[in-house]
N, C-alpha and C positions, 0 to 999 in steps of 0.2 A: 278808610284803610283796608288793606287786604289781610285776611286772617288765615293762617295755615292750620289745616286739620289733617288728621290721619285716622282712618277707620280700619280696624282689624276685625274681620268677620271669621268666625270659626265654623265654616260652612257645613262640615260633616257632623257637627255636634248638635244636640238638642237638649235644652234645659227649660224649665219653667220660669215665669216672671219672678216667682218667689225665691228662686235660687240665686238671684243676682247678688245678695249679700254673701253667699257662700263662695261664689266665683270671685268677688271682690276681695274677700278675706283670704282666699287661697293665694291669689296673685300678690296681694300686698304683703303677706307673710313670707312669700318666697323671695320678694325683693324689698326688704324693709328699709333699705338705704334711700329709697325714693319717696320723699314726703308726699309728692303729688298723687301717689297711688292710694294713700290711706288717710292723709290729713292729720296724722298724729305727731305732735311735737314731744320733746322731752318733758318729763314731769307730768304726764297724762294731760297735757294741754292740747287743744285742737287748733288747727290752722283754719281760720275763718276767711275764706275768699271763694270766689266763683271757681268751682272745680275745673282744673285743666285736664283731668282724666275722668271720663264718665263711662260707667258700665251699663250695657243695654242688653235686652232680649227682645227681638222682634221676629214674629212668626216662629218662636222657639229657637231661633238661631242666636247664640251669644256673640256679643261684639264689645269691643273697647274703643272708645273715641279719645284721641289726644288732640288737645287744642293749645295753640301757641307753645309754651314751654313743655306742655305734655307730649308734643310730637317727638321731641328729642328723647324723652324718657321711654316712650314706646319703641323708638328706633333702637334703644340700647337693650331692650329685653324681648322683643317680639320673637326672635329666633330661639330664645331660651324657654319660651312657654310651650311645653310639649304635652301637658296634661292638666286637667282640672280635678279637684276633689270636691264633689258635691255630696255633702253628708258622708256616708260610708262608701259612696260610689266613686271610683276612679274612671274618668273619661280620658282616653288617649286622643290627642289631637293629630289628625292626619292631614288636614288641609286648612290653609289660612288665605283669605283674600285681603289684600292690603291696598288701600286707595289713599293717596296723599293729594291734597288740593290746596290751592290758594284761592280764596273766595272773598267777595265783598262783605264787609261788616261795617255798615255806615248808614247814617240817615239818608234816605232816598227821596228823590223828587217824584218817584212813582210808588203807587200802592202795591204792596206785596201780600200775597195770600199764603197762609200756612195752615197745616192740619196737625193737631195733637195726635201722635201715634200711641202715646201712653198717657195715663191720667196726669193732669196738671194739678199739683197741690197748691192751690192759691190761698186756702184758708185753713187755720187750725180749728179745733172743735169749738172754742169760744167764739171766734170770728164767724164761724159758720152759723152758730145759733143766732147771732145778731143779724147776719146777712139774710137769714131765712125770714126775718120779720119785716124786711123791706118790700116795697112794691116791685113789680117786675122791672119797671124803668130804673128804679134805684139799684136793684140787683145788677142790671146791665152796666150802669155807670160805675158801680163799685168794682166790678170785675175788670172793666176797661182800665180803671186807674191802677189796679193791682198789676195788671199785665204790663202797663207802661213802667211801673216801678221795678218790676222784674227785669225788663230790658235795660233800664238805667243801671241797675245793680250789676247785671252781666257786663255791660259796657265798661263800667268802672273797674271790674275785676280783670278785664282784658285790655285795660289801659287805653280805651278810646274815650275821648272827651266829647260829650254830646253838647252841642251849642245851639241846636235848633229844636223846635217843639216836636215831640212825638205824639202822633194821634193813632188811636186804635179802635176797632170795632170787632165784636165777637159774636159768634153763634155757637154756644156751648151748652151742654147739659150735664147735670151732676151725675156721678157714678160712684158706687161703693168700691173701695179698694182697701188695702192694708199697708201700713208702714211699721216695720219691726213687729208684726203680728197684731198691731192695734188697728181696729177699723177706722177708716178715714173716708171723707168725701172728697173726691177729685172731680175734674171736669174733662170731658172729651168733646171734640168738635173742631171748629176752625175759627180763624181770626185773620184780619187784615191790618196792616200797619205800614207806616212809611219808613220802614227800616229793613235793610237787607241782612239776613241772618243765614249762615250756612246750615245745610241739612244736618239733622241728628243732634244738634245742640239741645240742651235742656233748659227749661224756664221754670221758675218757682222753687219750691222746697224739694230737697233730697234728689237733686238732679244727678248726683254721682251714683245713685242707685237706680237710675233709669227713668225717673218720673219726669213728666213734662217734655218729653222728646218731641221735636217738631220736624216737619218736612214741608218743603214748598208745594203749593197747589196752584192750579191753573185758574182758580176763581178769584174774583175781587168783588168787594162791595164798597159802597161809597163811605168815605170817612167824613164825620161831621166836622164842620168848621169850628 
């Protein structure tokens, strides 16, 4: 299937990775009528699905990605976003770069290479402690399975039915990061998989806050049979 995406980059503004929740909070409170922006339902319930709107900071440039139904939401609000409030600081927005694409989102007969631009949150603290006791080979296999599970969850959330086997190989390293101020272990590096994924989508936990953001790479390594 083809997947529609929309990327809005606020090219004159600069914020830090830790400011993503503030940007997300400001935009979602400004436009509370759009559930896709904040995932909160009535009665303090949360909408559990793959986020169709994701907030990113890459090279200190803030951006918002709309996916599938999220594209229409961003189209409705992009010309009304004229500032951010980051803590006590108001940042005026002078320039926006908007890119809308239709790209393949499908099991592929070719191996695709991707790089994690931001830490991939594959494990919680308990799972990380268990993972850390495994051999190197077992660690690799566990991460491969988690990545495949992340892709299957993303596909389900985007209404794509996977009917073929997904295979993946990774070359990643653990890195320290923070989620809501809590220290976490994430992973940076690259992976190959027989699945076509548009640039800047997120995999793993907390993708709406910019974690697990990927981009295509020109490398490939062999997938195990």
